[in-house]
C-alpha positions as a Python dict, from the first residue, in 0.01 Angstrom:
ca = {
    (1, 'M'): (0, 0, 0),
    (2, 'K'): (147, 332, -89),
    (3, 'R'): (-28, 579, 163),
    (4, 'K'): (-62, 622, 541),
    (5, 'L'): (-335, 431, 658),
    (6, 'I'): (-456, 692, 934),
    (7, 'S'): (-549, 1047, 862),
    (8, 'A'): (-476, 1279, 1113),
    (9, 'I'): (-812, 1382, 1119),
    (10, 'G'): (-1033, 1247, 1388),
    (11, 'V'): (-1310, 1058, 1145),
    (12, 'A'): (-1572, 842, 1251),
    (13, 'A'): (-1321, 679, 1551),
    (14, 'M'): (-1074, 623, 1258),
    (15, 'M'): (-806, 541, 1549),
    (16, 'V'): (-918, 390, 1903),
    (17, 'S'): (-754, 318, 2264),
    (18, 'I'): (-579, -31, 2247),
    (19, 'A'): (-750, -245, 2476),
    (20, 'A'): (-672, -616, 2560),
    (21, 'C'): (-695, -815, 2212),
    (22, 'G'): (-807, -1187, 2174),
    (23, 'G'): (-579, -1512, 2169),
    (24, 'D'): (-216, -1426, 2203),
    (25, 'N'): (-14, -1702, 2012),
    (26, 'G'): (316, -1526, 2041),
    (27, 'D'): (430, -1731, 2342),
    (28, 'E'): (627, -1431, 2506),
    (29, 'G'): (666, -1639, 2829),
    (30, 'K'): (882, -1881, 2674),
    (31, 'T'): (1266, -1825, 2665),
    (32, 'G'): (1431, -1844, 2322),
    (33, 'A'): (1778, -2042, 2264),
    (34, 'D'): (2059, -1874, 2449),
    (35, 'G'): (2209, -1860, 2096),
    (36, 'Y'): (2031, -1568, 1995),
    (37, 'A'): (2145, -1338, 2295),
    (38, 'G'): (2349, -1032, 2150),
    (39, 'Q'): (2201, -1087, 1808),
    (40, 'T'): (2001, -783, 1651),
    (41, 'L'): (1742, -845, 1357),
    (42, 'T'): (1686, -585, 1142),
    (43, 'V'): (1323, -519, 993),
    (44, 'W'): (1214, -285, 736),
    (45, 'V'): (882, -154, 755),
    (46, 'M'): (718, 107, 531),
    (47, 'D'): (595, 451, 657),
    (48, 'G'): (271, 452, 806),
    (49, 'S'): (217, 86, 847),
    (50, 'S'): (299, 39, 1205),
    (51, 'P'): (255, 262, 1519),
    (52, 'D'): (520, 336, 1739),
    (53, 'Q'): (330, 169, 2023),
    (54, 'W'): (306, -157, 1826),
    (55, 'Q'): (695, -150, 1757),
    (56, 'K'): (780, -97, 2118),
    (57, 'E'): (557, -384, 2225),
    (58, 'V'): (678, -615, 1944),
    (59, 'A'): (1020, -555, 2021),
    (60, 'A'): (974, -611, 2386),
    (61, 'A'): (804, -946, 2329),
    (62, 'F'): (1052, -1038, 2085),
    (63, 'E'): (1336, -960, 2308),
    (64, 'K'): (1201, -1150, 2613),
    (65, 'K'): (1148, -1471, 2424),
    (66, 'T'): (1472, -1477, 2200),
    (67, 'K'): (1698, -1260, 2430),
    (68, 'A'): (1767, -1066, 2098),
    (69, 'K'): (1691, -715, 1956),
    (70, 'V'): (1500, -583, 1692),
    (71, 'K'): (1581, -276, 1496),
    (72, 'F'): (1279, -155, 1297),
    (73, 'E'): (1395, 64, 985),
    (74, 'V'): (1091, 280, 868),
    (75, 'Q'): (1107, 314, 479),
    (76, 'Q'): (919, 542, 196),
    (77, 'W'): (726, 402, -46),
    (78, 'N'): (874, 630, -292),
    (79, 'G'): (1150, 446, -484),
    (80, 'I'): (1132, 149, -249),
    (81, 'Q'): (1147, -109, -515),
    (82, 'Q'): (1457, -22, -640),
    (83, 'K'): (1600, 23, -297),
    (84, 'L'): (1494, -308, -159),
    (85, 'T'): (1606, -464, -506),
    (86, 'T'): (1970, -349, -406),
    (87, 'A'): (1930, -440, -50),
    (88, 'L'): (1837, -813, -142),
    (89, 'S'): (2144, -856, -379),
    (90, 'E'): (2404, -735, -113),
    (91, 'E'): (2561, -955, 154),
    (92, 'N'): (2372, -789, 459),
    (93, 'P'): (2014, -711, 347),
    (94, 'P'): (1733, -672, 600),
    (95, 'D'): (1653, -986, 771),
    (96, 'V'): (1263, -919, 755),
    (97, 'F'): (1082, -657, 546),
    (98, 'E'): (736, -540, 450),
    (99, 'I'): (648, -567, 94),
    (100, 'G'): (334, -473, -123),
    (101, 'N'): (116, -783, -179),
    (102, 'T'): (112, -731, -543),
    (103, 'Q'): (499, -651, -563),
    (104, 'T'): (553, -1005, -403),
    (105, 'P'): (559, -1244, -700),
    (106, 'A'): (842, -1047, -859),
    (107, 'Y'): (1056, -1025, -593),
    (108, 'A'): (983, -1422, -526),
    (109, 'K'): (1070, -1494, -912),
    (110, 'T'): (1392, -1357, -838),
    (111, 'G'): (1495, -1573, -560),
    (112, 'G'): (1498, -1316, -295),
    (113, 'L'): (1270, -1429, -58),
    (114, 'A'): (1308, -1747, 158),
    (115, 'D'): (1070, -2005, 180),
    (116, 'L'): (806, -1972, 472),
    (117, 'A'): (635, -2298, 404),
    (118, 'D'): (688, -2416, 772),
    (119, 'L'): (577, -2070, 924),
    (120, 'K'): (245, -2112, 750),
    (121, 'S'): (205, -2469, 866),
    (122, 'E'): (291, -2365, 1229),
    (123, 'I'): (64, -2054, 1250),
    (124, 'G'): (-110, -1955, 925),
    (125, 'A'): (-394, -2216, 909),
    (126, 'D'): (-644, -2003, 972),
    (127, 'W'): (-496, -1725, 719),
    (128, 'T'): (-798, -1576, 529),
    (129, 'E'): (-731, -1755, 177),
    (130, 'A'): (-814, -1420, -28),
    (131, 'L'): (-554, -1232, 161),
    (132, 'N'): (-262, -1506, 169),
    (133, 'N'): (-284, -1555, -216),
    (134, 'S'): (-38, -1285, -299),
    (135, 'S'): (230, -1439, -23),
    (136, 'V'): (225, -1750, -262),
    (137, 'Y'): (444, -1805, -594),
    (138, 'E'): (416, -2111, -800),
    (139, 'G'): (277, -2320, -509),
    (140, 'K'): (547, -2204, -230),
    (141, 'Q'): (461, -1981, 43),
    (142, 'Y'): (722, -1656, 7),
    (143, 'A'): (576, -1426, 248),
    (144, 'A'): (309, -1400, 546),
    (145, 'P'): (-27, -1172, 510),
    (146, 'W'): (16, -887, 728),
    (147, 'Y'): (-259, -619, 661),
    (148, 'F'): (-509, -509, 411),
    (149, 'A'): (-745, -236, 315),
    (150, 'N'): (-1003, -221, 54),
    (151, 'R'): (-1277, 14, -94),
    (152, 'V'): (-1642, 127, 70),
    (153, 'V'): (-1932, 344, -2),
    (154, 'M'): (-1863, 661, 170),
    (155, 'Y'): (-2195, 867, 186),
    (156, 'N'): (-2354, 1175, 267),
    (157, 'K'): (-2584, 1110, 545),
    (158, 'K'): (-2795, 1422, 503),
    (159, 'V'): (-2812, 1396, 98),
    (160, 'W'): (-2940, 1080, 147),
    (161, 'A'): (-3222, 1212, 404),
    (162, 'D'): (-3323, 1466, 195),
    (163, 'A'): (-3363, 1202, -77),
    (164, 'G'): (-3597, 1023, 192),
    (165, 'I'): (-3369, 707, 183),
    (166, 'K'): (-3385, 569, 518),
    (167, 'D'): (-3183, 230, 502),
    (168, 'T'): (-2857, 150, 323),
    (169, 'P'): (-2899, -52, 35),
    (170, 'K'): (-2806, -441, 58),
    (171, 'T'): (-2751, -522, -317),
    (172, 'R'): (-2634, -383, -641),
    (173, 'D'): (-2987, -291, -786),
    (174, 'E'): (-3082, -140, -458),
    (175, 'F'): (-2763, 67, -459),
    (176, 'Y'): (-2837, 193, -801),
    (177, 'D'): (-3195, 247, -713),
    (178, 'A'): (-3099, 484, -460),
    (179, 'L'): (-2846, 680, -642),
    (180, 'K'): (-3127, 761, -885),
    (181, 'T'): (-3355, 869, -613),
    (182, 'I'): (-3093, 1117, -511),
    (183, 'G'): (-3072, 1250, -853),
    (184, 'D'): (-3455, 1263, -883),
    (185, 'K'): (-3520, 1400, -543),
    (186, 'T'): (-3237, 1634, -470),
    (187, 'D'): (-2988, 1868, -638),
    (188, 'A'): (-2667, 1669, -529),
    (189, 'E'): (-2476, 1457, -789),
    (190, 'P'): (-2555, 1081, -677),
    (191, 'I'): (-2220, 984, -702),
    (192, 'Y'): (-1884, 1103, -757),
    (193, 'L'): (-1716, 847, -988),
    (194, 'P'): (-1464, 948, -1222),
    (195, 'G'): (-1374, 702, -1515),
    (196, 'Q'): (-1065, 583, -1439),
    (197, 'N'): (-1102, 462, -1058),
    (198, 'W'): (-949, 141, -1211),
    (199, 'Y'): (-881, -8, -869),
    (200, 'H'): (-1275, -12, -816),
    (201, 'F'): (-1300, -158, -1171),
    (202, 'V'): (-1065, -462, -1070),
    (203, 'G'): (-1270, -546, -775),
    (204, 'L'): (-1596, -553, -996),
    (205, 'V'): (-1398, -812, -1222),
    (206, 'V'): (-1294, -1000, -910),
    (207, 'G'): (-1673, -1010, -830),
    (208, 'E'): (-1748, -1156, -1187),
    (209, 'G'): (-1516, -1404, -1115),
    (210, 'G'): (-1289, -1282, -1439),
    (211, 'E'): (-920, -1250, -1488),
    (212, 'L'): (-744, -931, -1664),
    (213, 'V'): (-484, -1187, -1784),
    (214, 'K'): (-473, -1540, -1966),
    (215, 'K'): (-209, -1780, -2029),
    (216, 'E'): (-105, -1854, -2397),
    (217, 'G'): (164, -2109, -2412),
    (218, 'D'): (459, -1980, -2197),
    (219, 'K'): (319, -1625, -2157),
    (220, 'Y'): (72, -1418, -2020),
    (221, 'V'): (-183, -1193, -2277),
    (222, 'S'): (-469, -960, -2233),
    (223, 'N'): (-785, -1073, -2121),
    (224, 'L'): (-986, -793, -2157),
    (225, 'D'): (-1214, -930, -2421),
    (226, 'D'): (-1352, -1217, -2174),
    (227, 'P'): (-1716, -1175, -2122),
    (228, 'K'): (-1671, -1151, -1712),
    (229, 'V'): (-1440, -829, -1772),
    (230, 'A'): (-1714, -697, -1999),
    (231, 'A'): (-1994, -749, -1750),
    (232, 'A'): (-1787, -596, -1479),
    (233, 'M'): (-1724, -269, -1719),
    (234, 'E'): (-2086, -267, -1799),
    (235, 'T'): (-2180, -232, -1435),
    (236, 'Y'): (-1918, 48, -1406),
    (237, 'K'): (-2051, 239, -1692),
    (238, 'K'): (-2400, 196, -1511),
    (239, 'F'): (-2311, 353, -1214),
    (240, 'Q'): (-2079, 621, -1387),
    (241, 'A'): (-2363, 755, -1601),
    (242, 'L'): (-2517, 891, -1285),
    (243, 'S'): (-2174, 1082, -1195),
    (244, 'K'): (-2075, 1434, -1323),
    (245, 'A'): (-1712, 1334, -1307),
    (246, 'P'): (-1475, 1320, -1594),
    (247, 'K'): (-1388, 1012, -1794),
    (248, 'D'): (-1069, 1014, -1842),
    (249, 'K'): (-920, 1098, -1487),
    (250, 'D'): (-887, 906, -1148),
    (251, 'E'): (-1007, 949, -814),
    (252, 'A'): (-695, 1124, -731),
    (253, 'T'): (-752, 1412, -1053),
    (254, 'P'): (-916, 1594, -837),
    (255, 'Q'): (-862, 1431, -526),
    (256, 'Q'): (-1253, 1310, -467),
    (257, 'G'): (-1230, 1333, -88),
    (258, 'E'): (-1212, 1702, -149),
    (259, 'V'): (-1518, 1710, -415),
    (260, 'F'): (-1704, 1506, -158),
    (261, 'A'): (-1644, 1793, 85),
    (262, 'K'): (-1833, 2029, -93),
    (263, 'G'): (-2167, 1858, 70),
    (264, 'N'): (-2343, 1822, -282),
    (265, 'V'): (-2198, 1448, -391),
    (266, 'G'): (-2432, 1163, -259),
    (267, 'A'): (-2162, 905, -234),
    (268, 'V'): (-1817, 796, -344),
    (269, 'I'): (-1627, 462, -389),
    (270, 'A'): (-1326, 513, -154),
    (271, 'M'): (-1088, 419, 116),
    (272, 'G'): (-1155, 498, 468),
    (273, 'W'): (-879, 753, 495),
    (274, 'E'): (-1026, 952, 215),
    (275, 'A'): (-1254, 1078, 467),
    (276, 'G'): (-980, 1279, 624),
    (277, 'I'): (-920, 1453, 320),
    (278, 'A'): (-1270, 1553, 275),
    (279, 'V'): (-1281, 1674, 668),
    (280, 'E'): (-928, 1851, 619),
    (281, 'A'): (-1136, 2056, 338),
    (282, 'N'): (-1454, 2137, 507),
    (283, 'P'): (-1457, 2033, 857),
    (284, 'K'): (-1850, 2051, 892),
    (285, 'I'): (-1874, 1750, 661),
    (286, 'E'): (-1770, 1517, 930),
    (287, 'K'): (-2106, 1456, 1080),
    (288, 'E'): (-2265, 1382, 777),
    (289, 'I'): (-2011, 1092, 692),
    (290, 'G'): (-2129, 746, 664),
    (291, 'Y'): (-1982, 425, 548),
    (292, 'F'): (-2136, 85, 419),
    (293, 'T'): (-1979, -206, 222),
    (294, 'I'): (-2035, -201, -175),
    (295, 'P'): (-2316, -403, -233),
    (296, 'G'): (-2318, -703, -483),
    (297, 'D'): (-2543, -858, -715),
    (298, 'T'): (-2701, -1052, -398),
    (299, 'A'): (-2773, -955, -13),
    (300, 'D'): (-2537, -1239, 123),
    (301, 'K'): (-2204, -1152, -109),
    (302, 'P'): (-2052, -802, -104),
    (303, 'E'): (-1917, -673, -426),
    (304, 'G'): (-1564, -784, -513),
    (305, 'V'): (-1302, -544, -418),
    (306, 'F'): (-934, -484, -498),
    (307, 'L'): (-743, -579, -188),
    (308, 'G'): (-428, -357, -115),
    (309, 'G'): (-176, -433, 164),
    (310, 'S'): (127, -561, 260),
    (311, 'N'): (288, -889, 342),
    (312, 'L'): (583, -951, 546),
    (313, 'A'): (897, -1179, 418),
    (314, 'V'): (1207, -1279, 491),
    (315, 'A'): (1535, -1222, 275),
    (316, 'A'): (1673, -1563, 138),
    (317, 'G'): (2013, -1402, 199),
    (318, 'S'): (1961, -1313, 549),
    (319, 'E'): (2182, -1521, 817),
    (320, 'K'): (1917, -1505, 1093),
    (321, 'Q'): (1662, -1716, 921),
    (322, 'E'): (1543, -1916, 1238),
    (323, 'L'): (1558, -1565, 1442),
    (324, 'A'): (1349, -1394, 1160),
    (325, 'Q'): (1051, -1677, 1181),
    (326, 'E'): (1075, -1627, 1549),
    (327, 'F'): (992, -1234, 1500),
    (328, 'L'): (712, -1327, 1272),
    (329, 'K'): (528, -1571, 1502),
    (330, 'I'): (510, -1283, 1750),
    (331, 'A'): (434, -1002, 1501),
    (332, 'L'): (190, -1191, 1332),
    (333, 'S'): (5, -1370, 1665),
    (334, 'D'): (-318, -1290, 1744),
    (335, 'K'): (-241, -1057, 2000),
    (336, 'Y'): (5, -819, 1790),
    (337, 'E'): (-183, -879, 1474),
    (338, 'G'): (-508, -776, 1655),
    (339, 'Q'): (-349, -481, 1794),
    (340, 'L'): (-228, -345, 1443),
    (341, 'A'): (-574, -393, 1340),
    (342, 'K'): (-719, -191, 1616),
    (343, 'L'): (-471, 102, 1581),
    (344, 'N'): (-447, 122, 1220),
    (345, 'G'): (-814, 40, 1128),
    (346, 'V'): (-705, -233, 847),
    (347, 'I'): (-837, -594, 765),
    (348, 'P'): (-620, -847, 979),
    (349, 'N'): (-513, -1154, 822),
    (350, 'K'): (-745, -1389, 989),
    (351, 'E'): (-1131, -1332, 989),
    (352, 'S'): (-1144, -1416, 1337),
    (353, 'L'): (-957, -1087, 1445),
    (354, 'Q'): (-1201, -853, 1271),
    (355, 'S'): (-1362, -781, 1577),
    (356, 'N'): (-1053, -581, 1662),
    (357, 'L'): (-1205, -299, 1398),
    (358, 'A'): (-1557, -246, 1639),
    (359, 'G'): (-1605, 134, 1672),
    (360, 'N'): (-1386, 208, 1331),
    (361, 'A'): (-1649, 290, 1097),
    (362, 'P'): (-1483, 250, 748),
    (363, 'A'): (-1310, -50, 876),
    (364, 'E'): (-1618, -217, 988),
    (365, 'A'): (-1770, -152, 621),
    (366, 'A'): (-1478, -287, 448),
    (367, 'A'): (-1423, -621, 663),
    (368, 'P'): (-1705, -777, 525),
    (369, 'A'): (-1604, -758, 157),
    (370, 'A'): (-1248, -909, 239),
    (371, 'A'): (-1292, -1288, 198),
    (372, 'G'): (-1424, -1229, -117),
    (373, 'G'): (-1173, -974, -268),
    (374, 'G'): (-893, -997, -471),
    (375, 'T'): (-582, -830, -669),
    (376, 'T'): (-454, -763, -997),
    (377, 'P'): (-281, -1074, -1132),
    (378, 'L'): (-45, -1207, -903),
    (379, 'I'): (239, -1244, -1169),
    (380, 'P'): (595, -1069, -1193),
    (381, 'E'): (513, -935, -1538),
    (382, 'W'): (235, -719, -1384),
    (383, 'A'): (427, -438, -1265),
    (384, 'A'): (497, -272, -1630),
    (385, 'V'): (88, -314, -1649),
    (386, 'E'): (43, -10, -1427),
    (387, 'N'): (267, 228, -1571),
    (388, 'A'): (131, 531, -1724),
    (389, 'P'): (-57, 537, -1949),
    (390, 'N'): (-205, 271, -1801),
    (391, 'P'): (-406, 35, -2061),
    (392, 'I'): (-669, -63, -1832),
    (393, 'K'): (-766, 348, -1780),
    (394, 'T'): (-761, 381, -2146),
    (395, 'Y'): (-973, 70, -2175),
    (396, 'M'): (-1206, 200, -1920),
    (397, 'T'): (-1252, 567, -2108),
    (398, 'A'): (-1309, 424, -2426),
    (399, 'V'): (-1607, 241, -2319),
    (400, 'L'): (-1753, 539, -2150),
    (401, 'N'): (-1716, 703, -2463),
    (402, 'G'): (-1912, 491, -2655),
    (403, 'K'): (-1701, 188, -2767),
    (404, 'S'): (-1795, -163, -2685),
    (405, 'P'): (-1606, -358, -2415),
    (406, 'A'): (-1503, -565, -2726),
    (407, 'E'): (-1399, -277, -2940),
    (408, 'A'): (-1186, -96, -2631),
    (409, 'A'): (-1013, -423, -2557),
    (410, 'A'): (-899, -479, -2895),
    (411, 'Q'): (-790, -96, -2878),
    (412, 'V'): (-550, -167, -2579),
    (413, 'E'): (-451, -533, -2677),
    (414, 'D'): (-131, -474, -2825),
    (415, 'E'): (28, -218, -2582),
    (416, 'F'): (-133, -442, -2309),
    (417, 'N'): (53, -742, -2429),
    (418, 'K'): (350, -539, -2493),
    (419, 'R'): (411, -470, -2136),
    (420, 'L'): (306, -828, -2034),
    (421, 'S'): (623, -966, -2246),
    (422, 'Q'): (832, -682, -2074),
    (423, 'E'): (935, -539, -2415),
    (424, 'S'): (1045, -177, -2399),
}
C-alpha cells in the first residue's frame, strides 16, 4: 500500500484506544535459545504501517522470548522497489521486510525471498485465503500476509436523508436505485465516480470471477475481451453514468475526497482514509459521513473488491533465518495482529480477528468484503502494466466514451501484451 493508513483527522473513530486483544500465539513467556543472545534482527517497515506502540511492544516480546533485539527501520514507499532490489542482492540484506502484496511475486521469482512453508504450517492454518494468495508463488509460501484494506461506499447522510432514503442498500440493484432516487429528488450528484477508478474496476472483475490476463503457451496475454471482464465494465459504466466526474481521470485527479467535502455528492467509492481528506477540506462534513460495504449482486455476498496491503517476508540471503521466523511468530500472533488492526484500522490476516475493528466505521464496512476480494494478477510481469499510461485506464475510458468492451479491449491489446512480455 502506498499511503499512510491513518489520517491525522479524527473521523468516525479512525483510531481507538488499545485494549486487551484476543488469543495470543506469541508465546512471549517462553525463553529462546541462548544462541540468540547478543544478536540484532533488522526489520524494514514502511512509513505509516506500524505504530510506535506496536513496534515497542513487539520488540519487547521478541527480546523476552529470544534474548535478541530487533531494529525497526522505517522506509518510504517512493523508490522502495529499487532500494529493496539492491538490498536483497547484497551480503547484508534486511532480515525481515514489509513488501506490497502485489509486488511479492516479482521478488519471489528472483529468488530473493526465503521459503516460509514451515511458518505457514505452524501459525497460518487460518489465514484468510484471499489475503494469503499474494504470499504464494508457484505453489510455495514466500511471505506471510500482514494487513490489508479495501474500498467501501462513503456516503453523505444528509443527502441520503434529503432523498428520503432511510436504509443503506444491501444489493447492487438497491444501491443503483438509491442513487437514482438522489438524482431525482435532490440537487446533489448521486455518486462521484471518475472514469478511471481502476482499482474499483478490478474489484468488479473479481466479483464476476474474471481475470485480467490469461496464459497462452508460456506467456501471459490480455484477457480484457473475456465476457466476465466486459460484464464488470458494463456495471461500472451503469454507475458512472450517474456521475458528472470526468471519464478520463482517476479518483486522485482531482482528489475525490475534496469533491465529496463540498457536500453535494451522495457517495464515492473510497478508502477509509479518504474521509480525512474530506474533513481537512471541510471540517463540517465530518458529522455527515457514513460508510457501508459495497453491495454485490445478492444481499449475502458483497461486491468484489481490490485488496491492497502488505506481506512480511524474510530475505533469502539473511543469516538469521530461524530468528527471523521467531520474530514473525510474534508479530503475526493473534495479540499483535489484532493490535495492529485496532490501531491502524486495517483488515487483519484472519477473519477471527476482525472484532478488533469494532468502533472503526470504515474498517467495519470494509471487513465483510475481504474474504471475497482479490488483487491484480499475481505474476511478476504485471508491474509494467501499471505504468502510465495504464492500458486498463485507457480501456475504461474508451468504453465510457461509447466503444463496446470488445472494441476497447482490441484497442489496448497490443500495448497490454507488449508490457506483459516486458518488451521496451
